[in-house]
N, C-alpha and C positions, 0 to 999 in steps of 0.2 A: 307592525312587525314586517320587516323586509323578508322576501322569500329566500329560500336556500339559494346561495349564489351559484351561478352557472359556471363560474371559474373555480377550479380547485385550489387548495392552499399550496400544494407543492407543484410548481410549474415544471415543465419538461426541462431536464438538466442533462446535457451530454456529459458522459463521464469519460474523458479522454486522458487516461493515465491517473496516477495517484493524486496529483495536485488538483485535479478538477473534480475529485470525488464528491466534494460538498458544494458544488456549484448550485447557487440558489437564485432563482429568478424573480424574487420579490423585490429586488432593489436593495439599496444600501440599508443596513440595519443600524439604527440609531441606538445602540446600547453601549454601555461601558465596555471597553476592550478588556478582555481577560489576558493575562500574561501568557505568552506562547509556551505551551507545555513541552517538556522534553520527554522522550520515550522513557518509560519507567515511573512516571508520576502516578500511575495507577497500575496495579498488577494485571496481568492477563486474565481473561475471564473464560472459564470452561462452559461451553454451551452444550446442552444435551437435548435429546428428543423427548417430548412428553410421553409418548408411547414407544414400545420396542419396534424395531424394524426400520427406523430411519426414514428417509425420503420415499423409499419404495417406488411406486409407479407415478407419484405426483410430479408435477412439473417443477416445483421448487417450494421454498419456504422462506418466510420473512420473520425476523425476530427483533424486538426492541430491547436495548441494553442500557441501563442507567450508569451514570458516572458521578463520582463525588464532586462537590462544588469546587470549581477552580482547577480540576485535574487536567482538562484538555481545552485548548482553544477551538474556535469554531471550524478551523480548516484542518484539524487533525485527521490523518488518514489511518486506516485500519487494515490489517491483514488477517487471514484465517488459515489455520493448519489442522490437519486431522491427527489422529493418535500416533501415526507413524512419522509425523513431522512434515508430511507432504503438504504443499501449499494448495489451498482450495480457493478458487475464484469467488470473490465476494463483491457486492455492490453496497456501498454505505452512504447514508445521508442523515442529516440531523432532523430530529422530530421534536426536540425540546431543549431549551436553554435555561440556565440559571440567570437570575437578574444581572449578574456581572458579565453576561455574554459567553461564559464558558459552557461547554456541552453538558447537558443534563441527561438527554436521551438520544441515542443514535439507533437507526434501523439498519439491518444487515440482511441482504438477500443472497441466497445460494440457489444454484440451479441443478439441473439433472447431473447424475454421476456422483453425487455426494454419498459417502458410505453411511452405514448405520451407526457408527461410533460417535464419540464425543468430538467436539471441535474446540479449538483454542483461538480466542480472539485477542489480538494484541495490536499495538501500534506498528505501523510499517506500511510499505507500499503494497497494495493488493495485487494478487496474481490475476492476469487477464485470462478469461475463459478461452479454451481452444476453439469453441464455437460460440461466437458472440451473438447477442441479440442486436439486430440492426433495425432501424426505422427509417423508411423513406416516405416523406410527405409530399414529394414534388408533383406527383401525378394526380389523377382523378380519384385515387384511393390512397389510403395509408397502408403501406406494405411493411409487414413486420416479419422478420425471419429469425428463428431461434437457432439457425444453423442446421436444423433437421427439417422443420416444416416452415411454410410461409403462408401467412394469412393476409388477405386483402380486405381492409376495413372500409366500408362505405362512408362517404362524407355527406350524402344526402339520400333521399328516397326511402324505400322500405327495407332495404337489405343492409343489415348491420355487418355481416361477414359475407363478402361476395364470393370468396373461395378460400379453401384450405388445401394446399398442395404439399406433396412430399416428393422432392426431386421434380420430375416432369409430370408426375401423376396427380391429377386432381382427385382428392379424397372426399371432399364435401364442398357444398356451395349453397348460396342463397339462404344464409342464416338470418332469420328474422323472428320477430315476436308475433304471436297470434293471440287474439282475444275474442271470445264468444260472449255476446250480450243477449240476455233474454229479457225482452221488454215487459213481460207479464209472468206472474207466478200464480199457480193454482194451489192454494193451501191444501195440504193433505196428499198431494200428488208429487210425483217426481218433477213436475213442472211441464209446461208446454214444450213441445219439441221445436217450435219455431224460434230461431235465434238469428242474430246478426253477426257477421264476421268482420272484425276489425284487424288491421295490421299495423305494425310499427311504422312510424314516420320519424326520421331523424331530424332533430332540431339543431343540435350542436355536437361537434366532435372535438375532443381535445386530447393530445398526447401529454400525459402527465409525467411519464418517465420514458427514456429511450435507450436504456442499456448502460453498460454492456452485459450485465447479468439479468436484468429485469426491465421489462417495458410494460407500461400501463396506458391503456386508452380508455377514456370515458366518453360514453355516448348518451346524450339526453334527448328525449323526445316524447311523443304521445302516440296513442293508438288512434287510427283514423279509419272511418268508413264514410265515403261520400263527403259531405260538408261538415261532419261532426268529428271533433278530436277530443279525446278524454283519456283518463287513466294514464297520467304521466309516468314515464319510466326513466330510470337512470341505470345504465349498464356499464360495468367496468370489465375489460378484458385484460388478463394478465398473461404475459409470456416470459419464459425463463430460458436462459442459455442452455443449449443442448437438448431441450425437451421436445418430445414428440406430441406433447399435449399442451392445452391452455385452459385457463380457469375463467369462469364468468361469475361475477357478482351482480345479481339482478334485483332491482328494487322497483316496486310499483307503489304509487300513492293513490288512494281511493278518492276520487272527486265526483262520484256519481250521486244520484238522488234516490233515496229509498225512504218513504214516509210510513210511519206506523199506521196500520189499518188499511193501507192501500196495496192493491195487488199489482199495480203497474209501477215501473221504475227501472233503475239500472241494476239488474240482477246479473252478476257474472256467472256464465255457464262454464267457462274454461279460460285459463291463462296458460300460455305455453311458449316454448322456444322450439323453433322448427328449422331443420336443415334438409337439404336434398343430397343424396349420395349416389354418384354415378356407379352403375353396375356393369362391369365389363366381362365378367367370367361366365362360363357356361353355368346353367342353373344348378347342376350338381356340384359346382365349385363355389357356390354362394352360400354363405354361412350366417346363421342367426344365433345370437347369444343373448339370453335374458337372465338377469340375476334374480335368484330366489332368496331363501333364507341363508344367513351367514355368507359364505363364499360360494354357495350353490349356484349352478348354472343350468338353464335349459339350453342344450347344445343340439342344434338342428341345422339341416340344409334346406334350401328352398326346394330342391328336388332330392328327396331322400332315396338313397339306393341301399339302405339297410332294412332288414326285416321283411324283404320281399319274398315272394314265392320262389323266385329264382335268385341264386346267389352270385353276385359279381366277383366274389373272391374275398378272402379274409383281409388281404393287404389293402384292397380297395375300400372295404367297409371301415377298417381301422383308420385309414387316411382321412376319410370323410368325417368321422367322429372327431378326429384330432384337428380338423380344419386345414389339412394340407391339400395341395393340388393333386388331383387324382391322375393316375396314369391314363394314357389315351384309351378311350372306350374300346378301341379295336383289340386291346389286350385283355378285355374282360370276358367273362362267359357271354357268348353271343346271344344266349337266350334272354339276357338283360339288355345288351346293347341294341338289339333290333326292336326292342319294345320301350325304349326310353320315352317315346312320345306319349305313352299311356300312363306314365307316373305323374301324379298331380304336382303342380308347382304351388307351394304355399307362400304367397307373397305378403300377406297381412298378419301381423301379430299385435296383440294388445295385452299388457299387464296393467290391471287396475287395482289400486290399494284404496278402498273406500272407507276403511277404518284402520285403527292402529293394530287390529288383530286378525286381519284377513286380506289376502290378495288372491286374484284369480288370473290365469293366463288362458288365452284362447287364440285360435288362428283360423284363417280361411284362405281359400285359394285366391280370390279377388273380390272386388266390390260387386254386390248383387248376389252373392252366394252365402250359404250358411256358415255360421261360426262353429268350430269344433273345440270343446274344452281341451286344454293342453296341460293342466296341472294347477296347483295352487298351494297356498301355505299361509303362514301367519304374517311375517314381516319381510317384505322384499327389500333388497339392497338399493334399488333405484338405478341399476346398471344395465346397459344393453350394448349390443354391437350388431352392425349389419355391414356386410362386405364379402370379400372373397379372396381367392388366392393372389390376386393382383393388387389388393389393398382394401381397406375398410375403415369404418368410422365407429369408434366406441364413445359412449356418453354416459353420464351419471348425474343424478340429482341428490344432493346431500339431504339428510333428515327426511328421507322419502316417506317412510311410514309414520315418523313422528309428526310430520306436518301434513297428514292426510287431509283431504282426498287427493291423491296423486296418481299419475298414469304415464305409461310409456307406450307409444305407438310406433310401429314400423309398417309402412304401407308400400305396396307396389314393388316389392323386392324381386318379383319375377320379370319386371320390365327393365328398361335401360336406366331408369332413375328411381331409386327408392326415396321414400320420404320418412324422416324421423321427427317425432314430436315428443318433447318432454313436457308433460302437463303438470304445472305447479298446482293447478286446481283442475281436477278431472272433470271432463264434460259428462261423464257418466254419473257423477254425484248429483245430489240436489243442488239447484242453483244457490249461489252464495247469498244468503239472506241475512242482511245486517240491520234489519228493522229493529227499532226499540222494542223491548220485550213485554211491556204492558201499556195500558191506555191512559195512565196518569191517575186513575182511581180517584178523581175529583180533587187532585192537589193543584188547584188553579191559583191560589194565592200563597204568598210567602208564609203566613201563619200556618196554613194547611200543610205546606211542604215541610215546615219545621216539625209539625206533629208526625208526619211520615218518617222523618229522620229519627224521631224519638222511639219509633217502634221497629223499623227495619234497618235503621242506620244508613238508609239511602237518602242522599241529598238530591231529590228529584226537582226538575224544572222543565216545563214543556219546551221542546225544541233543542234541548241540550244533549240528549242522548244520541248524538249523530256520529256516524263513522267518517263523515266528510273530513279528509285531511290525514287520516291514519295511513300508515305505510307498512310494508313487509319486504324483507330482503331474503333472497334465496341464493344458494351457491351451487354451481354446476361445473363439471369437468368434461373435457372432450379430448379424445386421442385420434390422431391420424396415423393409421398403420399401413405399412407396405405389404402386409399379408395378414391373414387371420392369426392372431396371437394364440399361444398355447393356453391351455386351461390354467396352468400355474401363473402365467403372466396376467391373465385376466383376474385371477384371484387377488393379485396385488392391486390391480386397478379397482376392484370392488372395495378393498380396504381403504384405498385413497379417497374414494367417494364417501364411504361411511365415516371415516375419521381422518380428515386431511392432516398429514404430518406437520407438526409444529415444533420448531426449535424454541428453546426456552433458556433464559438466563436463570441461574440458580438462586434460591433464597438468600444465600450468603452475599451475593452481589447486590441484590435489592436492598439488603440491610446495610451493607457497607457504604453504598452510595448515598444513603440517608434520604431516600425519596419517600413521598407520601407521608411526610410528617414524622418519620422515625417512630411509628406507633406499633410496630410488630417485631417479633423475634422468632427464631426457630422453635419448634416444639421442644419442651423440656420436661422430662419425667424424673428429674433427679430427686424429688421428694414425693412423699405420698400425697400431699395436698395438691401439688402441681400435676401429678399423674392423674388424680381424680378429675381435675378440670379438663385435662386432655381427653380423658375417657368421655366426659360429657360432651365435649365438642365433637368428637367422633360419632357419638350416639346421635346427636341432632342432625348432622349432615346425612348420615346413613338413613335415618328415619325419613327425611324429606326425599331422598333419592328413591327409597322404596315406595313412598306415597305417590310419587309421580307415576310409577308403574301400576300400583294397585288401583289408584283412582283414575287412571288413564287421562292425565293432564297433558293431552296431546291435541294436535289439530293445527291447521294452517295459521289461524290467528292466536291460538292459545299456547302453543308449545313454548316453553321457556319460563312461563309464570307458575306461581304456586298459589295456594289458597290462603286466605287470611285467618279464618276462625273455624273451630270445630264444634259440631253439635253432638254431644255425647248421647243424647236421647235417641237420635237416629243412627248413631255410629257412622256419621257421615260429615264431611266438611260442608260448610254453609254455602254451597255452590249456588243456591237459589235465594239467598237471603240478603237483599239490599247491599249494604256496604260491607258485608262480612264474606263476600265471595272472593273473586280474584284479588290478589294482593297489590298489584300495581306499585311496587317499590315502597309500600307503607312501612315506615320506620327502618328502611334501608337494608333489606335482606341482601341486596346487590353488594353492599359494602362488606357485610359479614362474609359472603362467599369469596370475594376477591381478597380480603385480608387472610382468610383461611387458606387460600391457594398460595399467596405470596410468602407465607411463613413456612409452608410445607412442600411446595412444588408438586403436589399431588395432581395427577392428570385427571382423575374423576371429578375433583372439585373444579378444576379449570374448565372442563367441558360443561359442567352444570352452570357455572357462572357465565360462560360464553353464550349459552342458549338464553339465559336470562337477559344478558346485555342486548343481544339481538332483538329479543322480544320487547323489553321495556322501552328501549330507545326508539322503536319503530311504531309499535301498536298502541302503546299507552300515551303517545304524544301526538299532537297535531302538527303537521308539516305544511299544510295549506289552509287558506281561509282566515277568518277573523281571529281564530284562536291559535294560529301558528305560533309555536314557541311555548305553549302551555301543555301540561299533561292532565290526565283525568284521575281523580281519586278512585280508590278501590271500589269495585262493584260487580254485579252479576254479569255485565258485559264490560269489556275493557274501556269502553267509551261512554258508559251509561250514566255515570254520576254527573251532576251539574257543577260540582266543584272542579273547575279547570284551573290548575295551579302550577306555579313555577316549581314547586317542590318535587313534582313528578318528572318534569322535563329536565331536572337537575343534571348538569354536565358532569358532576362528580361521579355519577353512576356509570358514565362511559369512559372516564379518564383511564382507568386501570387497563381495560382491554385495549384501548388505543395505544397506550405507551408500551404495552407488552408485545403488541403484534404489528403496530403501524397500520392498522386497518383503515383504509381511506374512507369507507362508508361511514364508520363511526366518527371519523374526522369531520365529515360533512355535517353530521348531526351536532357536533360540538360547536362548530363555527356558526351554524344557523342560530345559536342561542345568544350570540354576542349582543344583538340588539333587542333581546327579549324584555328589557325593561319597558319598551314601548307598549307591551301588552297590558300594562296597568291602565292605559288610556281606554282600552277596549272593554275590560271586564272588571267590575268592582268585586273583589273577593269577599267582602263582608256586606254585600248588598241586602241580604235577607235579615240581618240583625241591625242594620243601620237605622237610626231613628230620625236623624236630621237630613234635610235635603242635601244631595251630593251631585256635583258635576265634576268630572275629572279635570284637573288642571295640570298640564304638563310641567309646570314649574312648582307644583305643590302636591305631589302624590304621596299618600300615606303608604309606606312600605315598611314591613317588619324586618327586624334585624336577624330573625331566625330563619324560618322556612323560605321566606322571600329572598332575602339577601344572600343566603348560602347558595341558592341556585344561580343567582345573578353573578356573584363574585367567582364562582367556579368556572363559568363560561369566560369571564374576562381574564382570569388567571391563565386558563388554558390557551386562549388566543395569544396572550402575551408570551407564554412559554414557547409556543409553536412559531412565533413571529409570523402569524397569519396576516392577511391583508389589512385587518383592522387592529393590529396589535398595539399601536401607539394610543389609540382611543381606549382600548381595553386596559392598558397599563394605567392610564390616567384615571379610569373609573375605579380600578382596584385601590389605588392610593388615595383618591379623594373620598371614597366611601369609608375606607379604614380610618382616615383622619377625622371625618365628621361623626362617625360612631364613637370614636374615642373621646371626642369633644363634648358629648352629651353629658348632662349632670350626673346621670347614673350609668353611663356607658351602655353595655348590652342589657342591663336590667331596665333601662328606659323603655325597651320593647320595640319602639318604632319611631319614625320621624317623617317629616315631609321631604320628599326627594324631588330634585330638580333635574328633569331629563336633559336639559341643555347644558348644565354645568357638571352634572354627575356628582352632585354633593347633596348631603342631607342638611337641612336647616337645623341649627343647634337650638334645642328647646331652652327657654328661659326658666321653665319650671321643672324641677325634678319629679319624676314619677316612677312607679314600680309597675311593670307590665310583663309578667313572666308566664310562659306556658310550658307545660311538660313536653310539648312537641318542638319547641323552638330550636333546640340543638340536635334533634334526632334525625335530621335529614341531611347529614353530611357536614353540619357546621363544626362539629368537634374535629373532624378530619381536615377540613379546609383551613380552619384557623391554625391548626398545628403546622400546616404547610406554610401559611402566610407568615406566621411568626418566625419560622425557621429561615425564610427567604428574605424577609423585609425587616429592616431595623427601624421599628417604630415603637418606642417604649410605652407611649400612652395607650396605644392599641393593645399591646401585650398586657398592660396593667388592667385595662378594662375587661379583657377576656379572662384573665386569671381571677379577677374578682367574681365574675359570673360563675366560674368553675368552683371557687371556694364556697360560695354562698347558696348554690342551688340545694345541696344536700345538708346545709347547716340547719340548726334549729330555728324555729320562728323567732325566738328571742334574739338570736344572733343576726338574723336577717333584719329585724326591726332596728337593732342597735346600729347597724351599718347604713340602712337606707331609709329609716323612718317608719317603715311598715314592713310586714312580712309578705312572702310571695303567695300566700293562699294555700289551698289544699292541692298539693302537687302529687304526681305519680311518676313512675318509671325511674325510681331511685337506683335500681341496679344498673340500668343503662347509663345513668349519669355518674356512676361510680368511676367511670373512666376519666371524667373531668376532675374528680378528686385526685386520681392518680397522676394526671398530667400536671396539675397545679403542684402536687407534692414534689415532683421532680424539678419543676421550674423554680419553686420557692425553697427547695431543700427542707421540706416540712414533713417530719415523720408522723405527726399527728394526722395530717391529711392522708398520708399513705395508709395509716391504720383505719381511718374512716372509709377509704376506698374499699378496703377488704371487708369492713363491717357492713357497708351498704351492699356490697356484692353478695355476701353470704346471707345477710339477715335484713333485706329490704322490707320496709313496712307495706309495700305495695303487694296486694294478694296475687297479682298476676305474675310477679317476678318469680323466677325459679329459685328453689332453695336446695340445700343439701338433703333436706328431709323429703324432697320430691322422690317419687318412686323410681324415676330414671330407668324405666323399662317399658316394654310394649306388651300388649295382650293379644293373643291370637283371636281373630274373629272369622267366622265363616257362615255359610247358609244355615238357617234362614235369617240370621242376624244381619249379614252383609250381602251385597250383590255378588262379590267374588271373595274367595278366601284371602286373608292377609292379616295385617296387624294394626293396632291402634294404640296411641298414647293420648288418651282423651284430655290430658292436662296440657298438651302442647298447643301453643298459639304462635303464629308467625311473628307477631309483634315482639313477644317475649323472647323468641328464639333469636331473632336478629340482634336484639339489644344484649342478650346474654352472650352471644357469640362475640360481638364487638367488645363488650366490657371484659370478657375473659381474655381475649387476645391482647388487648391494649394494657390491661392491668398486669398481666404476666410480663409483658415487655418493659413496662415502665417501673413497676414496683414489685416485681416478682421476688426480689430479695427480701421483701418485707411481709411476705405472705405468712399468716399465722399457721403454726404447725397443727 
């Protein structure tokens, strides 16, 4: 498996006027030319904000918009207008193509100054921003100006952001990453206080976009101390036209060593982003702001002149609280002015959020002196500010309490240079302990491990429960202010940190464009039967959202995932039971959530799915080492299970978020999977049950047509759609594997075949066989095949897939009549009902439509949801539960994901055939 490429997919493209809007630096595209579209080939699209308030204090927003096949040629330009018809500057670029070369997805970026109303996107020449983003790479730094602020980006060394200026005033400087390593941990204690300090060292810098509305710089490197470099990072900095702020997307990949049972290793004590802030004002004109709950703020001055025994005057006190420059001290009550030197200067502040339910704030005058409590609460916003009347620096860390332990530090604000650190992992928390959670319990051989699987559902194997290669991405915002902002302005900044404003294309456009297999439609309550299904879908999403809160599914590595199975006896999810704990995308809850969002446009579903995509694509997948490109099956720890599989690293789970937002980090993850077929040389997925000797042969690898191929083909299709660096190879792999699956005697029912890594083809079996699993199609195969059939004219492949769809839920007699033998004792009939519905539409078969609804409502699988299910929750509280809340003991995430996907797709495909 090749490592994640150092070069991004979208190279820097200067946008000089409308004609250059789609400049693409990957070279000539060898695709069939689409006819040049004329304006009006597709209707204008109304874009709206996910949440109210519009852009607010955020620097900008980027949205992905889909287009019907053949509507626009690759060089089509787009313009944007607000509700008053005023032109809004926009930067556009392609992020996906149909096979004929026409545009499938375009991304559109808007910068500061955009109103809170809806925007209309149509063909035309884009308006140029009054204040453009410019990029100068000619000197020793990369200088980026938004027209308001200028940032100098380092090309080498430890400093990522050398300075941030506003006009001629330097607001911040020396922006770098910090890492604290604790070499030894003492179990039961907070850990030894001795730790090593590492700092970022830049390896490579690349300008991915250079304006005029949006510029993106990617910085890759490692943390270093002395002769050791480790913990690779990838940082992107985003700048938007007219903005006084910029965004950072920060990724670390764990490559340390932690061995079970050993106290020494690479224990992270702190991960942070640090800036220095020049302090020019008098101490009483220096201001500290720290975000508390909601939009709450701790509002203080380094030298406070309020609450004193002597009063400087109401006007002076009010001005300091509001962050305004104070009148000359000679105008104050002289009983204060002559004693200013006796008022303490509070230079150090810390807010630490060590759990999802509590933060504390403290301050001190300077190092070596005692800390004074300054307040606290439950959930801090992750926002802060340090500066004064002549300028200051605001900063924020998204998902601050959700991804605890986090911390904000301000140091030395009483000196000429303050220091700000946003801790993604608080140094006050216990060291990051990623050691495997048990000692193996004697499971030394494959037979013993299979016995363990039969009791705890955990597929254990020594050495496999390693975190080496997992990653985590965080998002940060920074503002450079010319003076201390008002409380109202800072409240807007807090909101931008908590919920970054997101433009969105409406469900109608997603449906009209025919993307993602045409498998969803807007919610429909026109009949009682449809309304009941919609109620059930709402119930399930609300229940999981509430369970995240009740069960506290939060934390740096955990936030975004949900649990797999419930233990009614304990009134608790099986968080500590082998393979029943964290879900890790088992049976595709990611897809359920994204389909639920795309049909409804609901912001709460989008945010839930966004957090899951960030988690599952980073934490549940290996990005370094021998298993790079594979994910880990569900377990007590996200990396604990020894089943390292393609189905979890599945690009399908990332596609939706990428195309809806054009997120570059998720783009990296998808591109990294293009060569993941090579992983089958590294790890035999059926090694524990294989009876014959086996040596991997790159020209004859046994690969399944279900969970294996669905993950591979989604990566290839996405690379082809994006016209990434390996798109021609990816296209060939898509077509050759489709052709050779279709050529098998029993098509998909054949189950698997020998795959040649060099030719990208499956060998065609001479003997027909039946090898069908209830899991084969449940990891995105249904959705991917719908897309493939819609985009690629290959009748034999379509026939093979429709046969699989028709016969999975057929009777054993029908299966045997078609294939010579039946499929065995299968499960998940409700989830497979969507295959009946798909085949019903493709074949115009009302009997299949009726069977789809019959299996949906009356599946023989006891785990599938029924209309007779209670469909309610029960209140639980102490002493039954740890905290008060609710439970639906009948809910399982497997059943939920498949019910959700089946309901959504059946309604879209055969909703008109639903029984009354």
